C-alpha positions as CSV (number, residue, x, y, z in Angstrom):
1,M,-148.7,23.6,-40.5
2,T,-146.9,20.4,-40.0
3,G,-143.1,20.9,-40.0
4,T,-142.5,17.1,-40.6
5,S,-144.9,16.8,-43.5
6,P,-143.4,17.1,-47.0
7,T,-146.4,19.4,-47.9
8,G,-146.0,21.5,-44.8
9,P,-143.3,23.9,-46.0
10,R,-145.0,24.2,-49.4
11,R,-148.3,25.0,-47.8
12,D,-146.6,27.6,-45.6
13,A,-144.9,29.1,-48.6
14,R,-148.2,29.3,-50.4
15,R,-149.9,31.1,-47.5
16,T,-147.0,33.6,-47.3
17,R,-147.2,34.3,-51.0
18,R,-150.9,34.8,-50.8
19,L,-150.6,37.3,-48.0
20,A,-147.7,39.0,-49.8
21,G,-150.0,39.7,-52.7
22,Y,-152.6,41.5,-50.7
23,G,-151.1,44.9,-51.1
24,L,-149.4,45.3,-47.8
25,L,-146.0,44.3,-49.1
26,A,-146.4,46.0,-52.4
27,A,-147.0,49.3,-50.6
28,A,-143.8,49.0,-48.8
29,G,-141.7,49.6,-51.8
30,C,-143.3,52.9,-52.8
31,T,-141.5,55.7,-50.9
32,G,-141.7,58.5,-53.4
33,L,-138.3,59.8,-52.3
34,A,-136.5,59.0,-55.6
35,V,-137.4,62.5,-56.6
36,L,-134.6,63.7,-54.3
37,V,-131.9,62.3,-56.5
38,V,-129.2,64.9,-57.5
39,P,-129.8,66.0,-61.1
40,A,-127.2,65.3,-63.7
41,A,-127.2,68.8,-65.2
42,S,-128.5,72.2,-64.4
43,T,-129.3,75.6,-65.7
44,G,-129.6,79.0,-64.1
45,A,-132.5,80.8,-62.5
46,G,-136.0,80.0,-63.7
47,A,-139.7,80.2,-62.7
48,A,-140.7,78.8,-59.4
49,P,-142.4,75.4,-59.5
50,A,-146.2,75.2,-60.0
51,G,-148.0,75.0,-56.8
52,A,-145.2,76.5,-54.7
53,S,-146.0,78.5,-51.6
54,R,-146.2,82.3,-51.8
55,P,-142.9,84.2,-52.6
56,V,-141.0,85.6,-49.7
57,P,-141.3,89.5,-49.7
58,A,-138.0,91.3,-50.2
59,G,-136.5,92.2,-46.8
60,A,-138.5,89.6,-44.9
61,L,-136.7,88.3,-41.8
62,A,-135.4,84.7,-41.9
63,T,-136.4,82.5,-39.1
64,G,-133.0,80.8,-39.0
65,S,-129.4,81.3,-40.1
66,D,-128.9,81.9,-43.8
67,N,-127.0,78.9,-45.3
68,G,-126.0,80.6,-48.5
69,I,-127.8,78.5,-51.1
70,E,-129.7,81.4,-52.6
71,Q,-126.4,82.5,-54.1
72,Q,-125.5,79.1,-55.4
73,S,-126.2,77.2,-58.6
74,A,-129.2,74.8,-58.9
75,R,-126.8,71.9,-59.2
76,T,-124.9,72.9,-56.1
77,I,-128.1,73.3,-54.1
78,A,-129.3,69.9,-55.2
79,A,-126.0,68.3,-54.2
80,R,-126.1,70.0,-50.7
81,A,-129.7,68.8,-50.2
82,R,-128.7,65.3,-51.2
83,K,-125.8,65.3,-48.7
84,A,-128.0,66.7,-45.9
85,M,-130.6,64.0,-46.6
86,L,-127.9,61.3,-46.5
87,D,-126.4,62.7,-43.3
88,A,-129.7,62.8,-41.4
89,D,-130.0,60.2,-38.6
90,S,-133.8,60.2,-38.7
91,L,-136.7,62.0,-40.3
92,H,-140.4,62.2,-40.7
93,A,-141.8,61.7,-44.2
94,R,-145.3,62.2,-45.6
95,L,-146.4,61.1,-49.1
96,T,-149.6,61.8,-50.9
97,D,-150.8,60.4,-54.3
98,R,-154.3,61.7,-55.1
99,R,-154.8,59.5,-58.1
100,A,-154.3,56.4,-56.0
101,R,-157.3,57.3,-53.7
102,T,-159.7,55.4,-55.9
103,G,-157.5,52.3,-56.0
104,T,-156.9,49.5,-53.5
105,H,-153.2,48.6,-54.0
106,R,-151.1,51.7,-54.6
107,P,-150.4,53.9,-51.6
108,S,-152.5,57.1,-51.6
109,A,-150.8,58.3,-48.4
110,L,-147.8,57.4,-46.3
111,D,-146.8,58.9,-42.9
112,V,-143.7,57.5,-41.4
113,T,-141.0,58.4,-38.9
114,L,-137.8,56.4,-39.2
115,D,-134.1,56.3,-38.4
116,R,-130.9,54.5,-39.3
117,H,-131.1,52.1,-36.3
118,G,-133.9,50.0,-37.5
119,N,-136.7,52.0,-35.7
120,C,-139.8,53.2,-37.4
121,T,-143.5,54.0,-36.8
122,G,-146.0,54.9,-39.4
123,K,-149.1,54.3,-41.5
124,V,-149.7,53.4,-45.2
125,T,-153.1,54.1,-46.7
126,L,-154.0,52.2,-49.9
127,G,-156.8,54.4,-51.2
128,Q,-160.1,52.5,-50.9
129,G,-158.1,49.5,-49.9
130,G,-157.8,50.5,-46.2
131,S,-154.7,51.2,-44.3
132,V,-151.8,49.5,-42.5
133,Q,-150.0,50.7,-39.3
134,V,-146.3,49.6,-39.1
135,I,-144.0,49.7,-36.0
136,K,-140.4,48.5,-36.1
137,R,-137.8,48.4,-33.4
138,G,-134.5,46.8,-34.5
139,N,-135.4,43.5,-36.1
140,E,-138.9,43.2,-34.6
141,V,-141.8,44.2,-36.7
142,W,-145.5,44.8,-36.0
143,V,-148.2,45.5,-38.7
144,R,-151.9,46.2,-38.1
145,P,-154.0,46.3,-41.3
146,D,-157.5,47.7,-40.7
147,Q,-160.7,45.8,-41.5
148,Q,-161.1,47.6,-44.8
149,F,-157.7,46.4,-45.9
150,W,-158.7,42.7,-45.3
151,K,-162.0,43.2,-47.0
152,S,-160.5,44.6,-50.1
153,Q,-157.4,42.4,-50.3
154,V,-158.5,38.9,-49.4
155,S,-161.3,36.5,-50.0
156,S,-164.3,36.6,-47.6
157,T,-163.2,33.2,-46.3
158,A,-159.7,34.3,-45.6
159,A,-160.9,37.6,-44.1
160,R,-163.1,35.8,-41.6
161,A,-160.2,33.6,-40.6
162,I,-157.9,36.5,-40.2
163,T,-160.4,38.5,-38.3
164,R,-161.1,35.6,-36.0
165,V,-157.4,35.3,-35.1
166,L,-156.4,39.0,-35.1
167,G,-159.3,41.0,-34.1
168,D,-157.9,44.5,-33.8
169,R,-154.4,43.3,-32.8
170,Y,-151.0,43.6,-34.6
171,V,-149.3,40.8,-36.6
172,R,-145.9,40.4,-34.9
173,G,-142.7,38.9,-36.4
174,N,-139.2,39.9,-37.5
175,V,-137.3,41.1,-40.5
176,H,-136.4,37.5,-41.5
177,D,-140.0,36.4,-42.0
178,A,-140.9,36.5,-45.7
179,L,-144.3,38.1,-45.0
180,L,-142.9,41.0,-43.0
181,K,-139.5,41.5,-44.7
182,R,-140.6,44.1,-47.3
183,A,-142.8,45.9,-44.8
184,A,-139.7,46.3,-42.6
185,R,-137.7,47.4,-45.6
186,F,-139.6,50.6,-46.2
187,C,-139.2,51.3,-42.4
188,D,-135.4,51.7,-42.9
189,L,-133.8,55.0,-43.7
190,D,-130.9,53.3,-45.4
191,T,-133.4,52.0,-48.0
192,F,-134.2,55.6,-48.9
193,D,-130.5,56.2,-49.2
194,R,-130.0,53.3,-51.6
195,E,-132.9,54.6,-53.8
196,I,-131.1,58.0,-54.0
197,K,-127.6,56.6,-54.5
198,G,-128.8,53.9,-56.9
199,A,-130.6,56.1,-59.4
200,S,-128.5,56.3,-62.6
201,T,-129.4,59.9,-63.5
202,G,-131.3,62.8,-62.1
203,A,-133.2,65.5,-63.9
204,N,-131.7,66.3,-67.3
205,A,-132.0,70.0,-66.6
206,L,-132.5,71.9,-63.4
207,H,-133.8,75.4,-62.8
208,K,-133.6,77.5,-59.7
209,G,-136.7,79.6,-58.8
210,K,-137.3,82.5,-56.5
211,P,-137.3,81.9,-52.7
212,T,-140.6,80.7,-51.2
213,T,-141.7,79.5,-47.8
214,V,-142.6,75.9,-47.0
215,S,-144.1,75.3,-43.5
216,G,-142.7,78.7,-42.4
217,T,-139.2,78.0,-43.6
218,R,-137.5,80.0,-46.3
219,T,-136.6,77.7,-49.2
220,V,-135.2,77.7,-52.7
221,P,-137.3,75.8,-55.3
222,L,-135.7,73.7,-58.0
223,T,-137.5,72.3,-61.0
224,G,-136.5,69.8,-63.8
225,R,-137.6,66.7,-65.6
226,R,-136.6,63.1,-65.0
227,D,-137.7,60.6,-67.6
228,A,-141.3,61.6,-68.3
229,R,-141.9,63.3,-65.0
230,S,-141.8,66.9,-64.0
231,V,-139.8,67.1,-60.7
232,S,-139.8,69.9,-58.2
233,L,-137.7,70.2,-55.0
234,W,-137.8,72.8,-52.2
235,V,-134.6,73.1,-50.3
236,A,-134.2,74.9,-46.9
237,A,-132.3,78.2,-47.2
238,E,-132.1,78.4,-43.4
239,G,-129.9,76.2,-41.3
240,T,-129.0,72.8,-42.8
241,P,-130.2,72.7,-46.5
242,Y,-132.6,69.8,-46.0
243,P,-135.0,68.9,-48.8
244,L,-138.4,69.9,-47.3
245,K,-140.8,69.1,-50.1
246,A,-140.7,67.3,-53.4
247,T,-143.2,66.6,-56.2
248,A,-143.0,64.2,-59.2
249,Q,-145.7,64.7,-61.8
250,D,-146.5,63.0,-65.1
251,S,-149.7,62.9,-67.3
252,H,-151.3,60.5,-64.9
253,R,-150.4,61.3,-61.4
254,T,-148.7,63.7,-59.0
255,V,-146.8,62.4,-55.9
256,T,-145.9,64.9,-53.2
257,T,-143.5,64.1,-50.4
258,T,-142.8,66.4,-47.4
259,L,-139.9,65.9,-45.0
260,D,-139.3,67.3,-41.5
261,A,-138.3,66.4,-37.9
262,F,-134.7,65.6,-39.0
263,N,-132.6,64.0,-36.3
264,R,-135.4,63.7,-33.8
265,P,-135.9,60.3,-32.0
266,V,-138.4,57.8,-33.4
267,P,-141.2,57.1,-30.8
268,S,-140.2,54.0,-28.9
269,A,-143.6,52.6,-27.8
270,T,-144.4,49.1,-29.1
271,P,-147.5,46.9,-28.8
272,S,-147.8,44.7,-25.8
273,A,-147.8,40.9,-26.0
274,G,-151.5,40.9,-25.5
275,D,-152.0,43.3,-28.4
276,S,-150.3,41.3,-31.0
277,V,-150.4,37.8,-32.7
278,D,-147.3,36.0,-34.0
279,V,-147.2,35.8,-37.7
280,A,-146.8,32.0,-37.7
281,K,-150.1,31.6,-35.8
282,L,-151.8,33.8,-38.4
283,K,-150.5,31.7,-41.3
284,E,-151.8,28.5,-39.6
285,Q,-155.3,29.9,-39.7
286,L,-155.4,30.7,-43.4
287,P,-157.4,28.3,-45.6
288,G,-155.4,26.2,-48.0
């Protein structure tokens, strides 16, 4: 790259766009948490969602304080879950999409811990397209795609150039770099908030099911439909009414999201200088 050459900026932009098309950045925008939007309308009690955990036996002891949602309407429960989600300072989210396991661009799994202070650590798996580890502290971002990612996303010539520069190290940059900007975006809890707040409507009808357990916590399940999707949400009936599990299903795919570790610190470790390569250096090595 030659900063004084008239073709230098254009060449750099081409390289950035090419990297941006390799699936890493496309994965960043798919959080799956839009299913947590508060529904627009609700109905009374109904059947528990398909695939829910076993019903809690009558008289079973709760593991935490009863928060009262079992006696509330589905709409009120959803509103409380939304507020709890928006009030959380940090959380751990896991997403799975079984249908995407055979593809190379859509995330088949996501496991990320993030907070409202710009800190995040996690991993995105793109089915047969490999995986990408992401670490973010404030405005600094590190991403480390595995070898399968590069093999499936770039030409063999580009893959060799990238491997020669990176080896097994991270790409390092900041949120202002075009290549890393969207990867950083999914590592921001406020992005999830905007998805939830920005949805125009939720499910057009919501049904409350019988209490069940999710990961050992008593929950109240809610079901409904949003657009062409069947949506289910499990809300904690103990302590703060956090949404603990959500599914969105249509005729083609089912996306499941689980949430836990609310308000716990994000791990603070970051790669050393020797274990990372500046994104500008990586761009310089790309052909074309």
